[in-house]
Z-matrix of the N, CA and C atoms (Angstrom, degrees):
N
C 1 1.470
C 2 1.528 1 110.74
N 3 1.367 2 115.27 1 -42.63
C 4 1.461 3 120.55 2 -180.00
C 5 1.525 4 110.75 3 -62.40
N 6 1.357 5 115.86 4 -40.82
C 7 1.462 6 119.74 5 179.80
C 8 1.529 7 111.29 6 -63.14
N 9 1.330 8 114.76 7 -38.90
C 10 1.468 9 119.02 8 179.11
C 11 1.526 10 110.72 9 -64.45
N 12 1.341 11 116.52 10 -39.33
C 13 1.469 12 120.28 11 178.23
C 14 1.521 13 110.89 12 -64.78
N 15 1.338 14 115.46 13 -39.74
C 16 1.468 15 119.30 14 178.51
C 17 1.523 16 110.68 15 -63.06
N 18 1.325 17 116.55 16 -44.40
C 19 1.473 18 121.38 17 178.98
C 20 1.526 19 110.49 18 -61.48
N 21 1.346 20 115.30 19 -43.32
C 22 1.465 21 120.15 20 179.71
C 23 1.525 22 110.58 21 -63.15
N 24 1.346 23 116.16 22 -41.08
C 25 1.469 24 120.14 23 179.60
C 26 1.519 25 111.24 24 -63.19
N 27 1.321 26 115.80 25 -43.96
C 28 1.463 27 120.37 26 178.51
C 29 1.523 28 110.65 27 -61.21
N 30 1.339 29 115.77 28 -40.83
C 31 1.464 30 120.99 29 179.63
C 32 1.528 31 111.03 30 -62.79
N 33 1.341 32 115.29 31 -45.31
C 34 1.470 33 120.02 32 -178.85
C 35 1.525 34 110.67 33 -64.21
N 36 1.340 35 116.70 34 -45.36
C 37 1.471 36 120.63 35 179.53
C 38 1.521 37 110.49 36 -60.68
N 39 1.334 38 115.63 37 -42.29
C 40 1.465 39 119.80 38 179.18
C 41 1.516 40 111.89 39 -62.87
N 42 1.339 41 115.68 40 -41.32
C 43 1.462 42 120.34 41 179.66
C 44 1.522 43 111.11 42 -64.05
N 45 1.333 44 116.02 43 -41.80
C 46 1.467 45 120.17 44 178.52
C 47 1.529 46 110.82 45 -63.22
N 48 1.327 47 116.59 46 -43.11
C 49 1.472 48 120.26 47 179.58
C 50 1.519 49 111.21 48 -62.43
N 51 1.335 50 116.55 49 -40.59
C 52 1.464 51 120.12 50 177.95
C 53 1.521 52 110.72 51 -63.99
N 54 1.323 53 117.15 52 -39.87
C 55 1.460 54 121.75 53 179.67
C 56 1.516 55 110.76 54 -64.99
N 57 1.335 56 116.29 55 -43.44
C 58 1.467 57 119.93 56 179.01
C 59 1.520 58 111.17 57 -64.76
N 60 1.319 59 116.49 58 -38.64
C 61 1.463 60 120.70 59 178.03
C 62 1.508 61 110.73 60 -64.25
N 63 1.330 62 116.69 61 -42.66
C 64 1.463 63 121.22 62 179.45
C 65 1.510 64 110.59 63 -62.48
N 66 1.334 65 116.78 64 -40.58
C 67 1.469 66 120.46 65 -179.70
C 68 1.510 67 110.89 66 -66.47
N 69 1.356 68 116.48 67 -41.33
C 70 1.454 69 119.31 68 -177.77
C 71 1.524 70 111.22 69 -67.93
N 72 1.346 71 117.00 70 -28.84
C 73 1.460 72 120.53 71 -179.82
C 74 1.523 73 111.81 72 -66.60
N 75 1.329 74 117.41 73 -19.35
C 76 1.453 75 120.44 74 -179.48
C 77 1.524 76 112.22 75 -74.25
N 78 1.335 77 116.90 76 -17.07
C 79 1.458 78 120.92 77 -179.09
C 80 1.521 79 109.60 78 -74.38
N 81 1.324 80 115.61 79 115.39
C 82 1.460 81 120.75 80 -178.24
C 83 1.524 82 111.98 81 -95.79
N 84 1.335 83 117.14 82 -12.27
C 85 1.449 84 121.34 83 -174.01
C 86 1.524 85 111.26 84 -121.15
N 87 1.311 86 115.66 85 150.35
C 88 1.459 87 121.03 86 172.35
C 89 1.523 88 109.25 87 -86.77
N 90 1.304 89 116.07 88 153.06
C 91 1.460 90 120.37 89 -177.63
C 92 1.528 91 110.72 90 -63.21
N 93 1.322 92 115.88 91 134.17
C 94 1.453 93 121.27 92 -179.83
C 95 1.523 94 110.40 93 -77.71
N 96 1.327 95 115.70 94 145.64
C 97 1.457 96 120.99 95 175.34
C 98 1.525 97 109.79 96 -67.30
N 99 1.316 98 116.68 97 160.50
C 100 1.468 99 121.02 98 -179.25
C 101 1.523 100 112.41 99 -66.45
N 102 1.330 101 116.54 100 -21.19
C 103 1.473 102 120.79 101 177.92
C 104 1.529 103 111.91 102 -110.18
N 105 1.336 104 116.39 103 21.14
C 106 1.468 105 120.90 104 -176.78
C 107 1.526 106 111.31 105 -66.15
N 108 1.325 107 114.20 106 150.25
C 109 1.463 108 121.45 107 175.36
C 110 1.521 109 108.36 108 -110.87
N 111 1.336 110 116.51 109 134.00
C 112 1.461 111 122.75 110 177.00
C 113 1.518 112 108.73 111 -110.69
N 114 1.327 113 116.69 112 133.43
C 115 1.460 114 121.82 113 175.53
C 116 1.523 115 108.32 114 -102.77
N 117 1.331 116 115.96 115 115.84
C 118 1.469 117 121.12 116 175.50
C 119 1.521 118 107.23 117 -93.96
N 120 1.324 119 116.24 118 107.23
C 121 1.465 120 121.85 119 -172.49
C 122 1.520 121 110.12 120 -110.17
N 123 1.327 122 116.40 121 135.03
C 124 1.451 123 118.51 122 177.81
C 125 1.508 124 113.37 123 167.97
N 126 1.340 125 115.00 124 -154.72
C 127 1.463 126 121.21 125 -176.44
C 128 1.526 127 110.09 126 -110.24
N 129 1.329 128 117.54 127 -135.47
C 130 1.465 129 120.79 128 -172.37
C 131 1.528 130 113.56 129 -66.02
N 132 1.337 131 118.44 130 -30.39
C 133 1.452 132 119.98 131 179.54
C 134 1.523 133 111.76 132 -70.03
N 135 1.324 134 116.45 133 -24.45
C 136 1.463 135 120.84 134 173.49
C 137 1.521 136 110.27 135 -85.79
N 138 1.313 137 116.17 136 -42.75
C 139 1.461 138 121.76 137 178.29
C 140 1.528 139 111.10 138 -56.79
N 141 1.338 140 116.00 139 -38.32
C 142 1.459 141 120.49 140 178.57
C 143 1.515 142 113.85 141 99.84
N 144 1.327 143 117.32 142 32.53
C 145 1.466 144 120.79 143 178.13
C 146 1.532 145 109.38 144 -57.77
N 147 1.327 146 114.92 145 130.46
C 148 1.462 147 120.52 146 -178.01
C 149 1.515 148 113.14 147 110.65
N 150 1.361 149 115.91 148 -16.59
C 151 1.467 150 121.33 149 178.53
C 152 1.529 151 108.99 150 -142.41
N 153 1.315 152 116.39 151 173.33
C 154 1.454 153 120.05 152 172.89
C 155 1.522 154 110.70 153 -74.30
N 156 1.334 155 116.92 154 160.44
C 157 1.457 156 121.06 155 -177.02
C 158 1.532 157 112.45 156 -55.50
N 159 1.339 158 116.31 157 -34.58
C 160 1.464 159 119.59 158 -177.65
C 161 1.525 160 112.70 159 -67.37
N 162 1.347 161 116.65 160 -15.57
C 163 1.465 162 120.79 161 178.64
C 164 1.528 163 112.46 162 -107.63
N 165 1.334 164 117.71 163 6.28
C 166 1.465 165 120.28 164 175.11
C 167 1.523 166 109.18 165 -66.78
N 168 1.338 167 116.67 166 159.95
C 169 1.457 168 118.11 167 -176.30
C 170 1.534 169 112.68 168 -63.82
N 171 1.359 170 120.05 169 -36.20
C 172 1.471 171 117.52 170 177.16
C 173 1.527 172 112.77 171 -62.39
N 174 1.329 173 117.42 172 -36.93
C 175 1.463 174 119.86 173 178.91
C 176 1.526 175 111.24 174 -66.47
N 177 1.333 176 116.27 175 -43.41
C 178 1.463 177 119.83 176 178.05
C 179 1.528 178 110.42 177 -65.44
N 180 1.337 179 116.89 178 -40.49
C 181 1.465 180 120.87 179 178.95
C 182 1.521 181 110.99 180 -62.63
N 183 1.321 182 116.78 181 -37.14
C 184 1.462 183 120.68 182 177.36
C 185 1.520 184 110.66 183 -61.19
N 186 1.313 185 116.02 184 -41.99
C 187 1.470 186 119.36 185 179.07
C 188 1.525 187 111.60 186 -68.72
N 189 1.307 188 117.43 187 -35.31
C 190 1.463 189 120.94 188 179.43
C 191 1.529 190 112.31 189 -69.04
N 192 1.318 191 116.27 190 -39.69
C 193 1.467 192 121.31 191 -174.57
C 194 1.521 193 113.35 192 -91.78
N 195 1.330 194 116.51 193 -23.40
C 196 1.459 195 120.23 194 -172.29
C 197 1.514 196 112.49 195 75.06
N 198 1.329 197 117.05 196 12.67
C 199 1.464 198 122.28 197 -179.04
C 200 1.528 199 110.75 198 -107.08
N 201 1.313 200 114.85 199 163.19
C 202 1.457 201 121.35 200 176.29
C 203 1.530 202 108.68 201 -78.63
N 204 1.324 203 116.76 202 110.72
C 205 1.471 204 121.70 203 178.67
C 206 1.523 205 107.78 204 -112.65
N 207 1.314 206 116.09 205 113.32
C 208 1.462 207 122.06 206 -175.72
C 209 1.520 208 109.73 207 -88.13
N 210 1.318 209 116.52 208 127.34
C 211 1.460 210 121.73 209 178.26
C 212 1.528 211 108.73 210 -86.32
N 213 1.328 212 115.59 211 104.47
C 214 1.469 213 121.78 212 178.85
C 215 1.520 214 109.77 213 -112.04
N 216 1.332 215 116.24 214 41.53
C 217 1.456 216 120.76 215 178.14
C 218 1.515 217 111.56 216 -94.71
N 219 1.321 218 116.61 217 139.85
C 220 1.472 219 122.86 218 175.40
C 221 1.524 220 108.18 219 -127.90
N 222 1.313 221 115.69 220 118.09
C 223 1.459 222 120.70 221 -178.23
C 224 1.524 223 111.13 222 -61.75
N 225 1.326 224 115.99 223 134.83
C 226 1.458 225 121.81 224 177.08
C 227 1.509 226 114.90 225 85.12
N 228 1.312 227 118.33 226 -1.94
C 229 1.462 228 121.25 227 -174.96
C 230 1.529 229 111.91 228 -71.52
N 231 1.319 230 115.94 229 141.08
C 232 1.455 231 123.01 230 171.30
C 233 1.530 232 109.06 231 -97.85
N 234 1.315 233 116.74 232 168.01
C 235 1.465 234 119.11 233 178.62
C 236 1.528 235 111.53 234 -66.02
N 237 1.325 236 117.66 235 -28.37
C 238 1.473 237 119.82 236 176.50
C 239 1.522 238 109.82 237 -63.13
N 240 1.322 239 116.57 238 -42.30
C 241 1.458 240 120.27 239 177.34
C 242 1.527 241 110.67 240 -71.58
N 243 1.320 242 116.33 241 -37.04
C 244 1.454 243 120.52 242 -178.97
C 245 1.511 244 113.11 243 -64.22
N 246 1.319 245 116.50 244 -43.57
C 247 1.460 246 119.73 245 -177.49
C 248 1.528 247 110.84 246 -66.09
N 249 1.324 248 117.12 247 -23.71
C 250 1.462 249 120.94 248 179.66
C 251 1.526 250 112.54 249 -71.99
N 252 1.332 251 117.32 250 -21.72
C 253 1.469 252 119.40 251 -177.87
C 254 1.531 253 113.25 252 -115.00
N 255 1.310 254 116.74 253 -6.63
C 256 1.457 255 121.04 254 -171.32
C 257 1.528 256 112.53 255 -62.61
N 258 1.317 257 117.29 256 -50.91
C 259 1.471 258 120.89 257 -175.56
C 260 1.523 259 111.70 258 -61.13
N 261 1.328 260 116.74 259 -38.77
C 262 1.470 261 119.45 260 -178.82
C 263 1.531 262 110.88 261 -67.47
N 264 1.336 263 116.89 262 -33.47
C 265 1.463 264 119.98 263 177.34
C 266 1.526 265 111.10 264 -68.32
N 267 1.316 266 117.01 265 -39.36
C 268 1.460 267 120.24 266 176.03
C 269 1.518 268 110.50 267 -60.77
N 270 1.320 269 116.39 268 -42.89
C 271 1.457 270 121.45 269 -179.90
C 272 1.529 271 110.95 270 -67.21
N 273 1.328 272 116.32 271 -39.72
C 274 1.460 273 120.84 272 -177.70
C 275 1.531 274 112.43 273 -68.64
N 276 1.330 275 116.25 274 -45.46
C 277 1.468 276 120.18 275 -171.40
C 278 1.528 277 113.90 276 -100.65
N 279 1.325 278 117.74 277 -20.47
C 280 1.462 279 123.03 278 179.76
C 281 1.539 280 111.87 279 46.39
N 282 1.330 281 116.37 280 59.47
C 283 1.467 282 119.55 281 -179.03
C 284 1.522 283 111.68 282 -73.90
N 285 1.322 284 115.21 283 159.28
C 286 1.460 285 120.35 284 172.99
C 287 1.520 286 110.54 285 -88.01
N 288 1.333 287 115.29 286 -20.51
C 289 1.464 288 120.97 287 179.26
C 290 1.522 289 109.15 288 -149.52
N 291 1.330 290 116.19 289 143.31
C 292 1.461 291 121.19 290 175.29
C 293 1.527 292 108.85 291 -123.28
N 294 1.327 293 115.12 292 133.80
C 295 1.461 294 121.62 293 175.78
C 296 1.521 295 107.23 294 -101.72
N 297 1.315 296 117.53 295 118.42
C 298 1.462 297 122.20 296 -177.71
C 299 1.523 298 109.22 297 -104.05
N 300 1.329 299 114.69 298 116.39
C 301 1.470 300 122.17 299 176.95
C 302 1.521 301 106.97 300 -131.95
N 303 1.317 302 115.78 301 83.46
C 304 1.465 303 119.72 302 -174.04
C 305 1.534 304 109.88 303 -149.06
N 306 1.320 305 114.70 304 155.03
C 307 1.459 306 120.84 305 179.22
C 308 1.516 307 112.89 306 123.23
N 309 1.329 308 116.54 307 -12.01
C 310 1.455 309 119.51 308 -179.41
C 311 1.513 310 113.51 309 -60.93
N 312 1.325 311 116.92 310 -38.27
C 313 1.465 312 119.84 311 179.73
C 314 1.521 313 111.91 312 -71.97
N 315 1.330 314 116.45 313 -30.84
C 316 1.469 315 119.70 314 173.18
C 317 1.524 316 109.90 315 -60.67
N 318 1.333 317 115.75 316 -44.89
C 319 1.462 318 120.63 317 -178.33
C 320 1.520 319 110.73 318 -67.34
N 321 1.319 320 116.96 319 -45.11
C 322 1.463 321 120.94 320 -178.99
C 323 1.528 322 111.76 321 -63.29
N 324 1.327 323 117.30 322 -31.81
C 325 1.463 324 121.82 323 -177.29
C 326 1.526 325 112.72 324 -97.81
N 327 1.323 326 116.38 325 10.11
C 328 1.471 327 122.11 326 176.73
C 329 1.528 328 112.71 327 58.14
N 330 1.327 329 115.47 328 40.35
C 331 1.463 330 119.81 329 175.21
C 332 1.532 331 109.73 330 -70.32
N 333 1.320 332 115.45 331 160.47
C 334 1.459 333 121.20 332 175.76
C 335 1.527 334 108.29 333 -65.12
N 336 1.332 335 117.82 334 113.59
C 337 1.455 336 120.58 335 -174.37
C 338 1.533 337 112.83 336 -72.73
N 339 1.306 338 117.25 337 -17.96
C 340 1.467 339 118.89 338 171.69
C 341 1.521 340 110.03 339 -66.63
N 342 1.338 341 115.80 340 -38.85
C 343 1.456 342 119.67 341 177.05
C 344 1.526 343 110.61 342 -70.53
N 345 1.324 344 116.20 343 -38.03
C 346 1.466 345 120.31 344 175.55
C 347 1.520 346 110.17 345 -57.53
N 348 1.321 347 115.50 346 -46.33
C 349 1.473 348 120.23 347 179.35
C 350 1.522 349 110.96 348 -61.90
N 351 1.330 350 116.96 349 -42.31
C 352 1.463 351 120.83 350 178.85
C 353 1.528 352 111.21 351 -62.54
N 354 1.336 353 116.39 352 -41.02
C 355 1.465 354 119.84 353 179.37
C 356 1.524 355 111.35 354 -63.44
N 357 1.329 356 115.82 355 -44.63
C 358 1.461 357 119.92 356 178.38
C 359 1.529 358 111.03 357 -65.46
N 360 1.316 359 116.58 358 -38.42
C 361 1.465 360 120.30 359 177.74
C 362 1.525 361 110.93 360 -61.99
N 363 1.323 362 116.62 361 -39.67
C 364 1.462 363 120.25 362 178.12
C 365 1.523 364 110.75 363 -61.48
N 366 1.325 365 117.24 364 -43.19
C 367 1.464 366 120.92 365 178.50
C 368 1.526 367 110.89 366 -62.21
N 369 1.324 368 115.82 367 -45.88
C 370 1.464 369 120.14 368 -179.45
C 371 1.522 370 110.59 369 -60.53
N 372 1.333 371 116.56 370 -44.44
C 373 1.463 372 120.78 371 -179.72
C 374 1.523 373 111.21 372 -64.70
N 375 1.334 374 116.93 373 -37.89
C 376 1.462 375 119.74 374 178.09
C 377 1.525 376 110.92 375 -63.54
N 378 1.325 377 116.35 376 -41.40
C 379 1.462 378 119.89 377 178.63
C 380 1.528 379 110.86 378 -66.54
N 381 1.316 380 116.43 379 -48.15
C 382 1.460 381 119.84 380 -176.73
C 383 1.526 382 111.97 381 -65.58
N 384 1.320 383 117.55 382 -30.91
C 385 1.466 384 120.43 383 177.29
C 386 1.528 385 111.37 384 -64.14
N 387 1.333 386 116.15 385 -25.07
C 388 1.467 387 121.74 386 178.11
C 389 1.534 388 111.64 387 -99.29
N 390 1.334 389 116.28 388 9.56
C 391 1.469 390 122.98 389 -179.61
C 392 1.529 391 111.55 390 61.29
N 393 1.313 392 115.61 391 34.95
C 394 1.453 393 122.53 392 175.36
C 395 1.526 394 108.13 393 -97.60
N 396 1.314 395 117.15 394 126.96
C 397 1.456 396 121.42 395 -178.46
C 398 1.532 397 110.91 396 -72.69
N 399 1.330 398 115.64 397 151.38
C 400 1.465 399 121.58 398 -176.82
C 401 1.524 400 110.31 399 -126.39
N 402 1.326 401 114.97 400 130.81
C 403 1.466 402 122.31 401 167.51
C 404 1.523 403 106.53 402 -112.23
N 405 1.328 404 116.86 403 120.31
C 406 1.460 405 122.22 404 -177.01
C 407 1.523 406 110.01 405 -105.17
N 408 1.347 407 115.51 406 129.50
C 409 1.462 408 121.59 407 175.71
C 410 1.516 409 108.87 408 -111.88
N 411 1.323 410 116.80 409 127.32
C 412 1.453 411 121.81 410 -177.35
C 413 1.519 412 113.02 411 -82.75
N 414 1.316 413 115.18 412 150.22
C 415 1.465 414 123.64 413 179.35
C 416 1.527 415 108.52 414 -112.66
N 417 1.333 416 117.86 415 137.30
C 418 1.476 417 119.14 416 -176.53
C 419 1.519 418 113.76 417 -73.47
N 420 1.302 419 114.53 418 157.07
C 421 1.456 420 121.24 419 171.02
C 422 1.535 421 109.21 420 -73.05
N 423 1.330 422 116.47 421 172.94
C 424 1.467 423 120.38 422 -178.36
C 425 1.527 424 110.56 423 -79.78
N 426 1.312 425 114.67 424 69.76
C 427 1.457 426 121.37 425 178.60
C 428 1.518 427 108.20 426 -151.27
N 429 1.310 428 116.61 427 136.98
C 430 1.454 429 121.76 428 -177.06
C 431 1.523 430 112.08 429 -59.50
N 432 1.313 431 116.76 430 -31.97
C 433 1.465 432 120.58 431 -174.26
C 434 1.529 433 112.63 432 -103.68
N 435 1.329 434 116.95 433 11.05
C 436 1.455 435 120.67 434 -174.83
C 437 1.524 436 112.46 435 -82.49
N 438 1.331 437 116.10 436 140.74
C 439 1.457 438 120.95 437 162.16
C 440 1.528 439 106.33 438 -85.78
N 441 1.293 440 118.26 439 -165.07
C 442 1.459 441 118.72 440 -176.15
C 443 1.524 442 111.75 441 -64.82
N 444 1.315 443 115.58 442 153.28
C 445 1.461 444 121.59 443 177.59
C 446 1.531 445 109.03 444 -56.98
N 447 1.331 446 119.00 445 142.28
C 448 1.471 447 122.09 446 -174.98
C 449 1.527 448 114.29 447 -55.37
N 450 1.327 449 117.64 448 -27.16
C 451 1.456 450 119.96 449 -176.52
C 452 1.532 451 112.00 450 -59.20
N 453 1.335 452 117.43 451 -29.71
C 454 1.469 453 119.79 452 -178.54
C 455 1.526 454 111.42 453 -70.17
N 456 1.310 455 116.64 454 -44.77
C 457 1.466 456 120.53 455 176.29
C 458 1.529 457 110.38 456 -61.72
N 459 1.321 458 116.09 457 -40.76
C 460 1.468 459 120.19 458 179.14
C 461 1.525 460 111.25 459 -61.73
N 462 1.329 461 116.73 460 -42.38
C 463 1.467 462 120.53 461 178.68
C 464 1.527 463 110.85 462 -66.31
N 465 1.323 464 115.65 463 -41.50
C 466 1.463 465 119.50 464 -179.71
C 467 1.532 466 111.06 465 -60.83
N 468 1.311 467 116.05 466 -41.28
C 469 1.464 468 120.06 467 179.68
C 470 1.525 469 111.10 468 -71.47
N 471 1.321 470 116.49 469 -40.73
C 472 1.471 471 120.54 470 -178.68
C 473 1.519 472 111.75 471 -62.78
N 474 1.327 473 116.67 472 -39.96
C 475 1.464 474 120.99 473 -174.48
C 476 1.533 475 113.14 474 -106.96
N 477 1.335 476 116.68 475 7.33
C 478 1.467 477 122.29 476 177.13
C 479 1.534 478 111.19 477 54.84
N 480 1.327 479 115.56 478 54.91
C 481 1.460 480 121.59 479 -174.36
C 482 1.520 481 112.42 480 -97.95
N 483 1.320 482 115.14 481 152.60
C 484 1.464 483 120.26 482 161.62
C 485 1.524 484 106.16 483 -66.78
N 486 1.338 485 116.44 484 133.35
C 487 1.470 486 119.02 485 -168.04
C 488 1.513 487 111.24 486 -153.40
N 489 1.329 488 115.42 487 145.29
C 490 1.458 489 121.07 488 167.35
C 491 1.526 490 109.03 489 -138.82
N 492 1.337 491 114.89 490 130.23
C 493 1.455 492 120.35 491 -178.96
C 494 1.507 493 113.82 492 -112.50
N 495 1.332 494 117.53 493 11.00
C 496 1.460 495 120.41 494 -174.24
C 497 1.525 496 114.51 495 -117.56
N 498 1.334 497 117.63 496 -28.65
C 499 1.468 498 120.47 497 -172.57
C 500 1.523 499 111.91 498 -55.16
N 501 1.329 500 116.90 499 -55.99
C 502 1.465 501 120.97 500 -174.26
C 503 1.521 502 110.32 501 -63.65
N 504 1.324 503 116.53 502 -47.18
C 505 1.466 504 120.65 503 -179.22
C 506 1.517 505 111.19 504 -59.70
N 507 1.317 506 116.68 505 -44.56
C 508 1.461 507 121.03 506 -178.49
C 509 1.523 508 111.30 507 -63.64
N 510 1.322 509 116.84 508 -43.17
C 511 1.459 510 120.21 509 -177.64
C 512 1.522 511 112.19 510 -69.33
N 513 1.327 512 116.92 511 -35.30
C 514 1.468 513 119.96 512 -179.46
C 515 1.526 514 112.66 513 -69.24
N 516 1.313 515 116.78 514 -13.67
C 517 1.463 516 120.57 515 177.60
C 518 1.531 517 112.05 516 -85.57
N 519 1.342 518 117.15 517 -6.84
C 520 1.463 519 121.09 518 -174.32
C 521 1.526 520 110.43 519 -115.16
N 522 1.301 521 116.34 520 114.29
C 523 1.459 522 122.24 521 -175.08
C 524 1.528 523 112.58 522 -60.23
N 525 1.312 524 117.05 523 -29.67
C 526 1.467 525 119.69 524 -176.32
C 527 1.521 526 112.85 525 -64.68
N 528 1.341 527 117.02 526 -17.38
C 529 1.457 528 121.08 527 -179.38
C 530 1.530 529 112.96 528 -96.55
N 531 1.329 530 118.42 529 -3.41
C 532 1.466 531 120.73 530 -166.17
C 533 1.534 532 112.92 531 -112.69
N 534 1.341 533 114.20 532 142.72
C 535 1.465 534 120.52 533 173.20
C 536 1.521 535 110.69 534 -96.47
N 537 1.322 536 117.01 535 -20.00
C 538 1.463 537 124.72 536 175.46
C 539 1.524 538 106.27 537 -159.67
N 540 1.333 539 119.51 538 -177.84
C 541 1.475 540 119.22 539 -174.13
C 542 1.526 541 116.06 540 -57.82
N 543 1.331 542 119.17 541 -25.86
C 544 1.467 543 119.39 542 -174.40
C 545 1.525 544 114.38 543 -126.36
N 546 1.336 545 118.01 544 2.69
C 547 1.462 546 120.34 545 -179.85
C 548 1.524 547 110.76 546 -125.31
N 549 1.320 548 114.59 547 158.99
C 550 1.459 549 120.29 548 -177.57
C 551 1.526 550 111.45 549 -93.93
N 552 1.321 551 114.85 550 162.16
C 553 1.464 552 121.21 551 171.59
C 554 1.532 553 108.24 552 -98.79
N 555 1.324 554 116.55 553 -170.36
C 556 1.462 555 119.78 554 -177.10
C 557 1.528 556 111.76 555 -59.51
N 558 1.327 557 116.84 556 -44.15
C 559 1.459 558 120.69 557 177.88
C 560 1.524 559 110.74 558 -62.09
N 561 1.334 560 116.18 559 -42.18
C 562 1.455 561 120.23 560 -178.73
C 563 1.516 562 112.90 561 -61.13
N 564 1.336 563 116.36 562 -46.34
C 565 1.467 564 118.92 563 -179.89
C 566 1.522 565 111.49 564 -68.26
N 567 1.327 566 116.47 565 -32.12
C 568 1.457 567 119.76 566 176.29
C 569 1.524 568 110.54 567 -65.13
N 570 1.330 569 116.76 568 -44.09
C 571 1.460 570 121.03 569 178.77
C 572 1.537 571 110.23 570 -65.52
N 573 1.325 572 116.83 571 -41.16
C 574 1.459 573 119.99 572 178.20
C 575 1.522 574 110.56 573 -59.63
N 576 1.328 575 116.68 574 -45.30
C 577 1.460 576 120.37 575 178.69
C 578 1.528 577 111.34 576 -61.00
N 579 1.315 578 116.68 577 -40.96
C 580 1.463 579 120.74 578 178.84
C 581 1.521 580 111.50 579 -65.00
N 582 1.328 581 116.08 580 -38.66
C 583 1.463 582 120.25 581 178.26
C 584 1.528 583 110.72 582 -66.55
N 585 1.315 584 116.77 583 -41.73
C 586 1.464 585 120.60 584 178.17
C 587 1.529 586 110.03 585 -65.51
N 588 1.316 587 116.35 586 -40.99
C 589 1.465 588 121.29 587 176.71
C 590 1.535 589 110.14 588 -57.79
N 591 1.332 590 116.24 589 -43.73
C 592 1.469 591 120.23 590 178.14
C 593 1.522 592 111.39 591 -65.36
N 594 1.319 593 117.11 592 -40.11
C 595 1.457 594 121.04 593 176.57
C 596 1.530 595 111.55 594 -59.24
N 597 1.317 596 116.43 595 -43.46
C 598 1.467 597 120.88 596 178.91
C 599 1.514 598 110.41 597 -63.56
N 600 1.320 599 116.92 598 -39.55
C 601 1.460 600 119.96 599 176.56
C 602 1.526 601 111.31 600 -65.99
N 603 1.330 602 116.22 601 -47.78
C 604 1.460 603 121.18 602 -176.88
C 605 1.528 604 112.04 603 -62.52
N 606 1.333 605 116.35 604 -30.59
C 607 1.465 606 120.56 605 -177.09
C 608 1.527 607 113.39 606 -95.76
N 609 1.342 608 116.32 607 7.76
C 610 1.457 609 119.84 608 171.39
C 611 1.507 610 116.80 609 91.30
N 612 1.343 611 117.71 610 4.61
C 613 1.475 612 119.71 611 -177.14
C 614 1.517 613 112.28 612 -79.44
N 615 1.332 614 117.44 613 -27.73
C 616 1.467 615 121.63 614 -177.13
C 617 1.534 616 110.83 615 -123.06
C-alpha cells in the first residue's frame, strides 16, 4: 500500500511539474525592467484619433504600468511609411519593448497585403536584431465578422511573437467603444490599454 502511495505521489508531482512547464512556455516576453521604455508604434489607433493625447491608449497604458510609454502613432500612416521611420525611432528611444499596431490603412486602401506583410516583417526583424521585444496586434480585414487579417498570425508564428488577433476586431464591432466607424472613443482607448496591459502580464513582461 505504501509503495502504491509513493508511486501515486511521484505521478502527481510529475504532472504538476509538466503543467507548470507548459504554462511557463506560454510566456513570449521577458520581464521588463522597472525603468523600461515601451514604444507604441502605429497609425491613428495608436495616435489616439477621437480623443486628446492624454486619453490615447499609450497614455493610459503608461498610467497602468508606471512605465514610460512613447506614443509613436501617426494618423493615416501605411506600413510603407511606417517602415521608413521605424529604425530611427528604435535608435532614438531605445525601448525594451515595442507594440506594433499597424496595417489598417493598407487594408482600407486595398494595398498589396504581401507587401504589407513584408513591411511589418522588416520592422520586426529590425527590432529583434537589437534584442527589442515585440508585441504584435492584428488588424481586421474589411468584413464585419472578421478577426485580424491572416498575415498577422503568420508573422507571429514566424517570429515567435507575443500576439493578439482579436482585441481590435472585437472592439470595432461594438459601437460603445467608437468615436467614428474606425476609431475609438475615450472608453474604447481605455479598454484597449487595459487589454494590452493584460497581454503584457499574460506574456510575462509585467
